[in-house]
C-alpha positions in Angstrom: 0.0 0.0 0.0 1.6 3.2 -1.0 2.4 5.8 1.6 -0.1 8.7 1.8 1.1 11.8 0.1 2.8 14.4 2.2 0.5 17.4 2.6 1.7 20.6 0.9 2.8 23.3 3.3 0.4 26.3 3.5 1.8 29.3 1.6 3.4 31.9 3.8 3.3 35.6 3.4 6.5 37.6 3.4 7.5 38.8 6.8 6.4 42.3 7.7 9.2 44.8 7.6 9.3 47.8 9.9 10.4 50.1 7.0 6.9 49.7 5.5 5.6 52.2 8.0 8.1 54.9 7.3 6.2 56.6 4.4 3.0 56.4 6.4 4.5 58.0 9.5 6.1 60.7 7.3 2.8 61.4 5.6 1.0 61.7 8.9 3.7 64.2 10.1 3.3 66.2 6.9 -0.5 66.3 7.3 -0.1 67.5 10.9 2.3 70.3 10.0 0.4 71.5 6.9 -3.1 71.4 8.5 -2.1 73.2 11.7 -4.1 76.5 11.8 -1.8 79.5 10.9 -2.1 83.1 9.9 -3.0 83.9 6.3 -0.1 82.9 4.1 0.7 85.2 1.1 0.0 83.9 -2.4 3.3 82.8 -4.0 3.5 84.3 -7.5 4.8 82.2 -10.4 8.1 84.0 -10.6 8.9 82.9 -7.1 8.6 79.2 -7.9 12.1 78.6 -6.6 11.7 80.7 -3.4 12.5 79.3 0.0 9.0 78.4 0.9 8.5 76.5 -2.4 11.8 74.7 -2.0 10.7 73.5 1.4 7.6 72.0 -0.2 9.7 70.2 -2.7 12.1 69.0 0.0 9.3 67.5 2.1 8.1 65.5 -0.9 11.6 64.4 -1.9 11.6 62.7 1.5 8.1 61.3 1.1 8.8 59.9 -2.3 12.2 58.5 -1.2 10.7 56.7 1.7 7.8 55.4 -0.4 10.2 54.2 -3.1 12.4 52.5 -0.5 9.4 50.7 1.1 7.5 49.7 -2.1 10.6 48.4 -3.9 11.4 46.0 -1.0 7.9 44.7 -0.3 7.0 41.3 -1.7 3.3 41.2 -1.2 2.5 43.1 -4.4 5.2 42.4 -7.0 3.5 44.6 -9.6 3.9 47.6 -7.4 7.6 46.8 -7.0 8.0 46.6 -10.8 6.3 50.0 -11.4 7.5 51.7 -8.2 8.6 54.9 -9.9 5.3 55.7 -11.5 3.3 54.7 -8.4 5.4 56.9 -6.2 5.2 60.0 -8.4 1.4 59.7 -9.0 0.7 58.8 -5.3 2.8 61.7 -4.0 1.2 64.2 -6.3 -2.3 63.0 -5.4 -1.3 63.3 -1.7 -0.1 66.9 -2.3 -3.4 67.7 -4.1 -5.3 66.4 -1.1 -3.3 68.7 1.2 -4.0 71.8 -0.9 -7.7 70.9 -1.1 -7.9 70.6 2.6 -6.1 73.8 3.2 -8.5 75.6 0.8 -11.7 74.2 2.3 -11.1 73.7 6.1 -10.8 77.4 7.1 -7.4 77.0 8.8 -6.1 80.4 7.8 -4.0 78.8 5.1 -4.8 78.6 1.4 -4.4 76.1 -1.4 -1.8 77.1 -4.0 -1.2 75.4 -7.3 2.5 76.3 -7.2 2.9 74.3 -4.0 1.3 71.3 -5.7 3.7 71.7 -8.6 6.6 71.9 -6.2 5.3 68.7 -4.5 5.2 66.9 -7.9 8.7 68.1 -8.8 10.1 67.0 -5.5 8.6 63.5 -5.9 9.9 63.2 -9.5 13.4 64.3 -8.5 13.5 61.7 -5.7 12.3 58.9 -7.9 14.8 59.8 -10.7 17.8 60.0 -8.3 16.8 56.8 -6.5 16.2 54.8 -9.7 19.5 55.9 -11.2 21.3 54.9 -8.0 19.3 51.8 -7.1 22.3 49.5 -7.0 24.1 51.9 -4.7 21.2 52.3 -2.4 20.7 48.5 -2.3 24.1 48.2 -0.6 23.5 51.0 1.7 19.8 50.8 2.6 20.1 51.6 6.3 22.4 54.5 5.7 20.2 56.0 3.0 17.0 55.7 5.1 18.7 57.5 8.0 19.9 60.3 5.8 16.4 60.7 4.3 15.0 61.0 7.8 17.5 63.6 8.7 16.9 65.6 5.5 13.2 65.3 6.0 13.3 66.6 9.6 15.2 69.6 8.4 12.7 70.2 5.6 9.7 69.8 8.0 11.3 72.3 10.4 11.6 74.7 7.5 7.9 74.2 6.6 6.9 74.9 10.2 5.9 78.6 10.8 8.9 80.4 12.4 9.6 83.9 13.4 10.0 86.1 10.3 13.5 87.0 9.2 13.9 90.7 8.6 14.5 92.1 5.1 13.4 89.0 3.3 13.3 90.2 -0.3 11.1 87.3 -1.6 8.6 88.2 1.1 8.9 91.9 0.2 7.9 91.0 -3.4 5.0 88.9 -2.1 3.8 91.8 0.1 3.8 94.2 -2.9 2.2 91.6 -5.2 -0.6 91.0 -2.6 -1.4 94.6 -2.0 -1.3 95.5 -5.7 -3.4 92.5 -6.8 -6.7 92.9 -8.6 -8.5 91.4 -5.6 -7.6 94.5 -3.6 -9.4 96.8 -6.1 -6.7 99.5 -5.9 -7.1 99.7 -2.1 -9.8 102.3 -2.6 -13.5 102.7 -1.7 -15.1 100.5 -4.3 -15.8 96.9 -3.5 -14.3 97.4 0.0 -10.7 97.6 -1.4 -9.5 99.5 1.6 -11.0 97.1 4.0 -9.6 94.0 2.2 -6.1 95.6 2.4 -6.6 96.4 6.0 -7.7 92.9 6.8 -4.6 91.5 5.1 -2.3 93.9 7.0 -4.0 93.2 10.3 -3.2 89.5 9.8 0.5 90.4 9.1 0.6 92.4 12.4 -0.9 89.5 14.3 1.6 87.1 12.7 4.4 89.2 14.0 2.8 89.2 17.4 2.8 93.0 17.7 0.9 94.7 20.5 -2.2 96.5 19.2 -2.6 100.2 20.1 -6.4 100.0 19.4 -8.9 97.1 19.5 -7.8 94.7 16.8 -5.2 97.2 15.7 -8.0 99.4 14.2 -8.7 103.1 14.5 -11.8 103.8 12.5 -12.8 107.1 11.0 -15.0 108.4 8.2 -14.7 110.6 5.1 -16.6 111.7 2.1 -15.2 110.3 -1.1 -16.2 110.4 -4.8 -16.0 107.0 -6.5 -16.5 105.5 -10.0 -17.8 102.0 -9.4 -19.1 100.9 -12.8 -19.7 102.7 -16.1 -16.7 104.5 -17.6 -17.3 105.0 -21.3 -16.1 107.8 -23.7 -16.6 107.6 -27.5 -15.9 110.0 -30.3 -17.8 110.1 -33.6 -16.9 111.9 -36.8 -19.8 113.2 -38.9 -22.3 116.0 -39.1 -25.2 113.7 -38.2 -24.7 111.9 -34.8 -25.0 108.2 -35.0 -24.1 107.8 -38.7 -20.3 108.4 -38.7 -17.3 106.3 -37.7 -16.7 105.9 -33.9 -13.7 105.6 -31.7 -13.9 104.2 -28.2 -11.2 105.5 -25.9 -9.9 103.2 -23.2 -10.3 104.3 -19.5 -7.0 104.4 -17.7 -5.1 104.2 -20.9 -6.5 107.0 -23.1 -8.6 109.0 -20.5 -9.7 109.2 -16.9 -12.4 111.0 -15.0 -11.1 113.8 -12.8 -11.3 113.1 -9.1 -14.4 115.3 -8.6 -16.1 114.5 -11.9 -19.9 114.1 -11.9 -21.6 111.3 -13.7 -24.2 111.0 -16.4 -24.9 109.8 -19.9 -24.4 112.4 -22.6 -24.8 111.4 -26.2 -24.1 113.3 -29.4 -22.5 116.3 -27.7 -20.6 118.5 -30.1 -17.0 119.2 -29.3 -16.0 122.9 -28.8 -12.3 123.6 -28.6 -10.5 126.2 -26.5 -6.9 127.1 -26.5 -4.6 130.0 -25.6 -5.0 131.5 -29.2 -8.8 131.5 -28.9 -8.9 133.4 -25.6 -6.1 135.9 -26.6 -8.5 138.0 -28.7 -12.0 139.4 -28.1 -13.1 137.9 -31.5 -11.9 134.4 -30.4 -13.8 134.7 -27.1 -16.9 135.9 -28.8 -16.8 133.0 -31.3 -16.4 130.5 -28.5 -19.3 131.9 -26.5 -21.5 131.9 -29.6 -20.8 128.4 -30.7 -21.2 126.9 -27.3 -24.5 128.6 -26.4 -26.9 125.8 -27.5 -28.7 124.2 -24.6 -30.3 120.9 -23.9 -32.3 120.2 -20.8 -31.4 123.6 -19.4 -27.7 123.1 -19.8 -25.2 124.1 -22.4 -25.0 120.9 -24.4 -21.5 120.8 -25.8 -18.3 119.2 -24.5 -15.5 121.8 -24.3 -12.0 120.5 -25.0 -9.3 122.5 -23.3 -6.3 121.9 -25.6 -3.4 123.4 -23.6 -2.3 124.1 -20.1 -2.9 127.8 -20.3 -6.7 127.5 -20.7 -6.8 124.8 -18.1 -6.0 127.4 -15.4 -9.2 129.3 -14.7 -7.2 132.4 -13.6 -6.1 132.9 -17.2 -9.6 133.0 -18.6 -12.0 135.9 -19.1 -14.9 135.8 -16.7 -17.4 135.0 -19.4 -15.4 132.0 -20.5 -15.1 130.7 -16.9 -18.8 131.1 -16.4 -19.5 129.1 -19.7 -17.1 126.3 -18.6 -19.0 126.0 -15.3 -22.2 125.6 -17.2 -21.5 123.2 -20.1 -22.4 119.5 -20.0 -18.8 118.2 -20.0 -15.2 119.5 -19.9 -12.2 117.5 -21.3 -8.6 118.5 -20.6 -5.9 117.3 -22.9 -2.9 116.4 -20.8 0.6 114.9 -21.4 0.1 112.3 -18.7 -2.9 110.8 -16.9 -2.6 111.3 -13.2 -5.5 110.2 -11.1 -6.4 111.3 -7.6 -9.2 111.2 -5.0 -11.7 113.9 -4.0 -14.2 114.5 -1.3 -16.6 116.5 -3.5 -18.5 115.9 -6.8 -19.0 118.4 -9.7 -22.3 118.8 -11.4 -20.7 118.1 -14.8 -18.6 115.3 -16.4 -15.0 116.2 -16.2 -12.4 114.1 -18.1 -8.7 114.1 -18.8 -7.3 112.5 -22.0 -3.9 112.0 -23.6 -3.2 113.9 -26.9 -5.2 112.1 -29.6 -5.8 113.1 -33.3 -9.6 112.9 -32.7 -9.4 115.5 -29.9 -7.9 118.2 -32.0 -9.6 120.5 -34.5 -7.4 119.3 -37.4 -7.7 122.6 -39.1 -11.5 123.0 -38.5 -12.9 126.1 -36.9 -14.1 125.9 -33.3 -17.6 126.1 -34.6 -17.3 122.9 -36.7 -19.8 120.2 -35.7 -17.8 117.5 -37.4 -16.9 115.8 -34.1 -19.3 114.6 -31.3 -18.8 112.8 -28.1 -20.8 110.2 -26.1 -20.0 109.6 -22.5 -21.4 107.3 -19.8 -19.8 107.9 -16.4 -21.1 106.4 -13.1 -19.9 108.7 -10.3 -21.1 108.1 -6.7 -20.3 110.4 -3.9 -20.1 108.3 -0.7 -20.7 110.3 2.4 -19.4 109.3 5.8 -17.6 106.3 4.4 -15.9 104.4 7.2 -12.3 103.4 6.7 -9.5 102.9 9.2 -5.9 103.3 10.4 -4.0 100.4 11.8 -1.6 100.8 14.8 0.7 98.5 16.6 3.7 98.8 18.9 6.7 96.9 20.2 7.3 98.0 23.8 10.7 99.2 24.7 12.7 97.2 27.3 14.2 100.3 28.9 12.0 103.3 27.9 8.5 101.9 27.2 7.0 105.4 27.4 9.3 106.9 24.8 8.4 106.3 21.2 10.0 106.1 17.8 7.3 105.9 15.1 7.4 104.4 11.6 4.5 105.2 9.3 3.2 104.3 5.8 -0.2 104.7 4.1 -1.7 101.6 2.6 -4.6 103.1 0.7 -4.5 104.0 -3.0 -6.8 105.3 -5.7 -9.2 102.4 -6.1 -11.1 101.6 -9.2 -12.2 103.7 -12.2 -15.1 101.8 -13.7 -15.6 98.0 -13.6 -12.6 97.1 -15.7 -9.9 99.4 -14.5 -8.1 99.6 -11.1 -4.9 101.4 -9.9 -2.4 98.9 -8.5 -0.4 101.3 -6.4 2.7 99.1 -6.2 5.2 101.9 -5.6 2.6 104.2 -4.1 2.5 102.8 -1.5 2.7 99.0 -1.3 6.5 99.5 -1.3 6.4 101.7 1.8 4.1 99.3 3.6 6.5 96.4 2.7 9.4 98.3 4.3 7.4 99.1 7.4 6.5 95.4 7.8 10.2 94.4 7.3 11.2 96.9 10.1 8.5 95.5 12.3 9.8 91.9 11.6 13.3 93.1 12.6 12.4 94.6 15.9 10.0 91.8 16.7 12.8 89.3 17.0 14.0 88.8 20.6 17.6 89.8 19.8 16.5 93.1 18.3 14.0 94.1 20.9 14.2 97.9 21.1 15.2 99.9 24.2 12.4 102.5 23.6 9.0 101.6 22.1 8.7 101.5 18.4 5.2 102.2 17.0 4.1 101.1 13.5 1.2 103.1 12.0 -0.5 102.2 8.7 -2.7 105.1 7.5 -5.8 105.0 5.4 -7.1 107.8 3.1 -3.8 109.4 2.5 -4.7 109.9 -1.2 -7.9 111.7 -0.1 -5.9 114.4 1.5 -3.9 112.9 4.5 -7.3 112.2 6.2 -6.1 109.2 8.2 -2.9 110.8 9.6 -4.8 114.0 10.4 -7.3 112.0 12.3 -4.6 110.2 14.2 -2.9 113.5 15.2 -6.3 114.8 16.4 -7.0 111.6 18.3 -3.5 110.1 19.0 -3.1 106.6 20.2 0.5 107.5 21.2 1.1 110.8 23.1 2.5 113.1 20.5 4.9 114.8 23.0 6.5 111.4 23.7 7.4 110.7 20.1 11.2 111.2 19.8 11.1 110.9 16.0 8.9 109.8 13.2 10.0 108.3 9.8 7.3 108.2 7.1 7.8 105.7 4.3 6.3 106.3 0.9 7.4 105.5 -2.7 10.2 103.1 -1.9 10.1 100.8 -4.9 13.0 102.3 -6.9 16.3 103.8 -5.7 18.6 103.9 -8.7 19.2 107.6 -8.0 19.1 107.4 -4.3 16.5 109.0 -2.0 15.1 112.3 -0.9 14.5 113.3 2.7 11.6 115.7 3.2 12.3 118.0 6.2 16.0 117.3 5.7 16.6 121.0 5.4 14.6 121.8 8.5 16.0 119.2 10.8 19.7 119.5 10.0 21.2 117.5 12.9 19.1 114.4 12.3 19.6 114.7 8.6 23.4 114.8 9.0 23.1 111.6 11.0 21.4 110.0 8.0 24.1 111.3 5.7 26.8 109.9 7.9 25.2 106.5 8.1 24.7 106.4 4.3 28.3 107.5 3.7 29.6 104.9 6.1 27.6 102.0 4.7 26.8 103.1 1.2 23.2 102.1 1.5 22.0 104.4 -1.3 23.8 106.2 -4.1 23.0 109.6 -2.6 20.6 111.4 -0.2 19.0 114.8 -1.1 17.4 117.0 1.5 14.1 118.8 0.9 12.2 121.4 2.9 8.7 121.5 4.2 6.1 119.7 2.1 2.5 118.6 2.7 2.9 115.6 0.3 2.6 112.6 2.7 1.6 111.5 6.2 4.5 113.0 8.0 3.0 116.5 7.5 0.3 116.5 10.1 2.8 115.3 12.7 5.4 118.0 11.7 2.7 120.7 12.0 2.0 119.4 15.5 5.6 119.7 16.5 6.7 116.1 16.1 10.2 115.8 14.5 9.6 113.8 11.3 11.2 112.8 8.0 9.6 111.5 4.9 11.8 109.2 2.9 11.2 108.3 -0.8 13.5 106.8 -3.4 14.2 108.2 -6.9 15.0 106.8 -10.3 13.6 103.7 -12.1 9.9 103.5 -12.8 8.1 106.9 -13.4 4.6 105.4 -13.1 2.7 107.5 -10.6 -1.0 107.6 -9.9 -1.7 105.6 -13.0 -2.5 102.1 -14.1 1.2 101.4 -14.9 2.3 101.4 -11.2 2.6 97.6 -11.1 4.8 95.3 -9.1 6.7 94.1 -12.2 7.8 97.7 -12.9 9.6 98.1 -9.6 13.3 97.4 -9.4 13.5 97.7 -5.6 17.1 98.8 -6.3 17.2 100.9 -3.1 14.9 98.8 -0.9 17.6 96.9 1.1 19.6 100.1 1.4 16.6 102.0 2.7 15.9 99.3 5.2 19.5 99.4 6.5 19.5 103.2 6.6 16.2 103.6 8.5 17.1 100.7 10.9 20.4 102.3 11.8 18.9 105.7 12.1 16.2 104.4 14.5 18.8 102.5 16.5 20.8 105.7 16.8 17.7 107.5 18.0 17.2 105.1 20.8 15.9 101.8 19.4 19.1 100.0 20.0 19.6 98.4 23.5 
């Protein structure tokens, strides 16, 4: 009788390896770090793809992909995964990064999803897989060593991804600050679509991030103002022909070809004949008489034409005969031809449409007499005068370790010109996102424990500067810091250039402090040169100076000439003098009592 067959042994699974848990543990650590609530993080623009923050993202995913490759290539439970380990790791790591960005965007943690971070994650995973695949034989002989090195590298990358005290004068961060404040979502930091409030909310978050002490509840000092705004329609067309509606038309572009003046009224005016006025016309009685005769036609009780003021002479009312001034006050619309469009903000509104336009062939007589009806205009301007609009200043302080009741003050205005119609906004990168960025860098410097000032340093961000220094005047009237205890004030405005150095307003009035600035600049060569200037009511230092507070206003020169127009964009700023201005102001404040 044959012997019974020997039973086959049951199949056994490969033994479990402790390294299989490494990528899981690392993924959990990354989730904890990235989903920890934090202050609002600035949006990283595309040109900063290789910035420190982005490199940290890539480094974390280099580690994750490396550990995943190490684990999957050595497991025996799923041979197919081991054969395609590179593809599996890259796809899996990228999906994991996408999950993190989605959670940051939706969970309300104070963080935000960013596609550049996801791209960095994918690049980090691909780099890790490429290197590990190329050196697979080397890694097979040194598995333990490689895993240990990956853990050490990952720990360093994770620490870099963890929020830490801000390093002062971080130029990538400076660029991000300017980009953020000048972004379309800020609506020009004006009074349409709550642009000023959105900018204030962002800056409030930055002050909290630096852990500065508020000088008012939630850092905010509210005040009100009247302000003329242009929230929607902004249309200006020219038509050639004796019969309105039948000739060829040209539509001028707001912000590029024309703007509304700050106090322009609104309205829809169609088929209004153009009447031209220049210095030649008003130089003779016959010219004045002809202008008055040809502009006398009325519609709806108002002189119906649009008067085009062709040169600077007639754009100054003092140069005009009284009858011409009266007619200009009564016509439906006035257009000034100017060499540059420079917008501003007003607290009042005219009864007529008032525009400014760049020189354009359609805006000149082209040899026709001023009575020629060959050109007509159609305008649709939405102007809204907002009364008692509430905006705000922001105020914070770092208390001094030795003289907490003595103050140095750094100021900058964060507001700008807002919108002009639904399609145009004024970015205000140089004026004054650059000054705000420098103020925040100085705040970051003095917030570090090793730089804690001896006397208190206050940081004031003013609203409504463009409306006539309204915010700073309000602060001086209702100070959150006793004015008599301010040792010195430095106002920062227009700091985005610097190729030609900087100007110091009040430098001619305060000679001893100005000579300190000059000596510091000569010693360290911070800026190409400094130029003093006298008294000027051109920024937020002025109300303080008038109240007896010693103050400088520092602005850089050279580079971009964009000012109060749509071309004042972040990409136009060289920031050539920014680092130098930071060093100069820091050393000056230290010499005035900030240093321990």
